[in-house]
C-alpha positions in Angstrom: -11.1 22.7 -4.0 -12.3 20.9 -0.9 -9.5 20.3 1.6 -10.4 16.6 1.7 -9.5 16.4 -2.0 -6.2 18.1 -1.3 -5.5 15.7 1.5 -6.1 12.7 -0.7 -3.9 14.2 -3.5 -1.0 14.8 -1.1 -1.4 11.3 0.5 -1.4 9.8 -2.9 1.8 11.7 -3.8 3.5 10.6 -0.5 2.6 6.9 -1.0 3.4 6.9 -4.7 6.8 8.4 -4.2 7.9 5.4 -2.1 8.0 3.0 -5.1 10.8 4.9 -7.0 12.6 5.6 -3.8 12.8 2.0 -2.8 13.6 0.9 -6.4 16.5 3.4 -6.6 18.0 1.9 -3.4 17.6 -1.7 -4.5 19.0 -1.2 -8.0 21.9 1.0 -6.9 25.5 -0.2 -7.5 26.2 -0.4 -3.8 22.9 -0.7 -1.9 24.0 -2.1 1.5 20.2 -2.8 2.1 17.8 -5.4 0.8 14.0 -5.2 0.8 13.7 -6.8 4.2 16.0 -4.2 5.8 14.2 -1.4 4.1 10.9 -2.8 5.3 12.2 -3.0 8.9 13.6 0.5 9.0 10.7 2.2 7.3 8.1 0.4 9.4 10.0 1.1 12.6 10.2 4.8 11.9 6.6 5.0 10.6 5.3 3.3 13.8 7.2 5.9 15.9 5.7 8.8 13.9 2.2 7.3 14.2 2.7 7.0 18.0 3.6 10.7 18.1 0.3 11.4 16.3 -1.5 9.4 18.9 0.0 11.3 21.7 -0.5 14.7 20.0 -4.2 14.0 19.4 -4.4 12.5 22.9 -5.9 9.2 21.9 -5.7 6.9 24.9 -4.5 3.3 24.3 -7.3 0.8 25.2 -6.3 -1.6 28.0 -5.6 -5.2 26.8 -8.1 -6.8 29.2 -11.0 -4.6 28.1 -10.1 -4.5 24.4 -8.4 -7.9 23.8 -10.3 -8.4 20.5 -9.2 -4.9 19.3 -5.5 -5.7 20.0 -5.7 -9.1 18.4 -7.4 -7.8 15.3 -5.1 -4.8 15.1 -2.2 -7.2 15.6 -3.4 -9.5 12.8 -4.0 -6.5 10.5 -0.7 -4.9 11.4 1.2 -8.2 10.8 -0.3 -8.3 7.3 -0.1 -4.7 6.2 3.0 -3.5 8.1 4.8 -6.8 8.2 4.1 -9.1 5.2 3.0 -6.4 2.7 6.2 -4.4 2.7 8.2 -7.6 2.3 6.2 -8.6 -0.8 5.9 -5.1 -2.4 9.5 -4.0 -1.7 11.0 -7.3 -3.0 8.9 -7.0 -6.1 10.6 -3.6 -6.8 13.8 -5.4 -7.2 12.3 -7.1 -10.3 9.7 -4.8 -11.8 9.4 -1.0 -12.4 7.9 1.3 -9.7 5.0 2.3 -12.0 3.8 -1.3 -12.5 4.3 -2.2 -8.9 2.3 0.8 -7.8 -0.5 0.0 -10.2 -0.7 -3.6 -9.2 -0.7 -3.0 -5.5 -3.4 -0.3 -5.9 -5.6 -2.9 -7.5 -6.3 -4.1 -4.0 -10.0 -2.8 -4.2 -10.6 -5.6 -6.8 -9.6 -8.2 -4.3 -11.5 -6.5 -1.5 -14.6 -6.8 -3.7 -14.0 -10.5 -4.3 -13.2 -11.2 -0.6 -16.3 -9.3 0.4 -18.4 -11.5 -1.8 -17.1 -14.7 -0.3 -16.5 -13.6 3.3 -19.1 -10.9 4.0 -21.7 -12.1 1.5 -21.8 -8.7 -0.3 -23.1 -8.6 -3.9 -21.8 -6.7 -6.9 -23.9 -5.0 -9.5 -23.8 -6.1 -13.1 -21.4 -3.2 -13.8 -19.3 -4.4 -10.8 -18.8 -7.8 -12.4 -17.9 -6.2 -15.7 -15.4 -4.0 -13.9 -13.8 -7.0 -12.2 -13.4 -8.7 -15.6 -12.0 -5.6 -17.3 -9.6 -4.9 -14.5 -8.1 -8.4 -14.5 -7.6 -8.1 -18.2 -5.7 -4.9 -17.4 -3.5 -6.8 -14.9 -2.7 -9.4 -17.6 -1.8 -6.5 -20.0 0.6 -5.0 -17.4 2.4 -8.3 -16.9 2.5 -9.0 -20.6 4.0 -5.5 -21.2 6.7 -6.3 -18.7 7.6 -9.6 -20.4 8.3 -7.6 -23.6 10.4 -4.8 -22.1 12.3 -6.8 -19.4 14.6 -9.8 -19.6 14.1 -11.6 -16.3 12.3 -11.5 -13.0 9.0 -10.4 -14.5 6.7 -13.1 -13.2 8.3 -13.4 -9.7 8.0 -9.6 -9.4 4.4 -9.5 -10.6 3.5 -12.4 -8.4 4.9 -10.7 -5.3 3.2 -7.4 -6.2 -0.2 -9.0 -6.7 0.3 -11.0 -3.5 0.9 -7.6 -1.8 -2.4 -6.3 -3.2 -4.2 -9.4 -1.8 -2.6 -8.8 1.6 -3.8 -5.2 1.5 -7.3 -6.3 0.7 -7.4 -8.5 3.8 -6.1 -5.5 5.8 -8.8 -3.3 4.4 -11.6 -5.7 5.5 -10.2 -6.2 9.0 -9.3 -2.5 9.3 -12.8 -1.4 8.1 -14.3 -3.3 11.0 -11.9 -1.8 13.6 -12.0 1.7 12.3 -15.8 1.9 12.6 -15.5 2.0 16.4 -11.9 3.1 17.0 -9.7 6.0 15.9 -8.0 5.0 12.6 -4.6 6.6 13.6 -4.7 4.5 16.8 -5.5 1.3 15.0 -2.7 2.0 12.5 -0.2 2.8 15.3 -1.0 -0.5 17.1 -0.8 -2.4 13.8 2.5 -0.8 12.9 4.0 -1.8 16.2 3.0 -5.4 15.6 4.4 -5.2 12.1 7.7 -3.8 13.4 7.9 -6.6 15.9 7.5 -9.2 13.1 10.1 -7.5 10.9 12.5 -7.2 13.8 12.3 -10.9 14.5 12.9 -11.7 10.8 15.9 -9.4 10.6 17.4 -10.8 13.8 17.0 -14.4 12.8 18.5 -13.7 9.3 21.4 -11.6 10.8 20.3 -8.5 8.9 20.3 -6.2 11.9 24.1 -6.2 12.2 24.5 -5.3 8.5 22.7 -2.0 9.0 25.8 -0.4 10.4 27.2 -0.3 6.8 24.1 1.5 5.5 24.7 4.2 2.9 23.9 7.6 4.4 22.0 8.8 1.3 19.9 5.6 1.3 19.2 6.1 5.1 17.8 9.5 4.3 15.7 8.1 1.6 14.3 5.4 3.9 13.6 8.1 6.6 11.8 10.2 4.0 9.7 7.3 2.9 8.8 6.3 6.5 7.7 9.8 7.4 5.9 10.3 4.1 4.0 7.0 4.7 2.9 8.0 8.1 1.8 11.5 7.1 0.0 10.1 4.1 -1.9 7.8 6.4 -2.8 10.8 8.7 -4.1 12.9 5.7 -5.9 9.9 4.3 -7.8 9.2 7.5 -8.7 12.9 7.9 -10.1 13.0 4.4 -12.0 9.7 4.8 -14.1 11.2 7.6 -15.9 13.3 5.0 -15.6 11.4 1.7 -17.5 8.5 0.4 -15.6 5.4 -0.6 -16.1 5.9 -4.4 -14.8 9.5 -4.3 -11.8 8.4 -2.2 -11.0 5.5 -4.6 -10.6 7.9 -7.5 -7.9 9.9 -5.7 -6.0 6.8 -4.7 -4.8 6.6 -8.3 -2.6 9.6 -7.5 -0.2 7.0 -6.0 0.6 5.0 -9.2 0.5 8.3 -11.2 3.1 9.8 -8.9 5.2 6.6 -9.1 5.1 6.7 -12.9 6.0 10.3 -13.3 8.9 10.1 -10.8 10.2 6.9 -12.4 10.2 8.4 -15.8 11.8 11.6 -14.6 14.5 10.2 -12.3 14.9 6.5 -13.1 14.5 6.7 -16.9 11.6 4.3 -17.1 9.9 3.9 -20.4 6.1 3.7 -20.6 4.7 1.1 -23.0 1.3 1.0 -24.7 0.5 -2.2 -22.7 1.1 -0.3 -19.5 -1.2 2.5 -20.5 -3.9 0.2 -21.7 -3.7 -2.1 -18.7 -3.7 0.9 -16.3 -6.8 2.4 -17.9 -8.6 -0.9 -17.7 -7.7 -1.3 -14.0 -8.8 2.2 -13.1 -12.1 1.8 -15.0 -12.6 -1.6 -13.4 -12.1 -0.4 -9.9 -14.4 2.5 -10.5 -17.2 0.2 -11.7 -16.8 -2.2 -8.7 -17.1 0.8 -6.4 -20.6 1.7 -7.9 -22.2 -0.6 -5.4 -21.3 1.9 -2.7 -22.9 4.7 -4.7 -26.1 2.8 -5.0 -26.2 2.1 -1.3 -25.6 5.7 -0.5 -28.4 6.9 -2.8 -30.8 4.4 -1.3 
């Protein structure tokens, strides 16, 4: 097996494991932390780990005067992906199972395709449009399956999760532009710092920082694990993306919802419904079809 494939598998496992970890904290009998505090702590630690990577690989930070556009774009992207996204996705985990949240947020390539059509003027193939249609049917099935198995909070949770996917799609478009000319780890580190700043302000204004002194030790260790896993997953992902085409990489990204599902079943007692299976299959097929445009461009 190529090492790039192994990197993608490990990255998918790291990212997928975060969903059940956060869900276990939020649904515990005595959490001491809400989704905002988890987002703040995990993003803070991840940004520090990413900065260590930058120093280890000796990536020099560009000066603000010479690279003002880079800082502004990285700040915008970081505010979205490291500030707003965790607030949406982690809050969703208080309402919906980790498996569904992971699958919905990993549907971001669908929204990337839509945004690329309207913002960048890119065109999909006929199969791409078919994939979009099928994937959105899959999303409907996932939400419908939740309404059958859960009593309340389904639609707020699904809305937050899908909103997180849309935020990620904006980050993907902005990040794609930045990472063409700058080191991905450096861009992510700068973005994570901006995200940390935003979350720090939110926690300070809502008096959540003081409450962290009562944090459960086990929950703190879980947040540290997730933060480090998130950073290492990003490093492996960037290393693999240097040699993999987008369609091949997108296939491995479904390791994340698969990991979230398996861990949720094993440790949280989640039950998998036929609607979840059918919806997930449609989403995976749909995303694969929308990625075919990149295959055509590569061959041409």
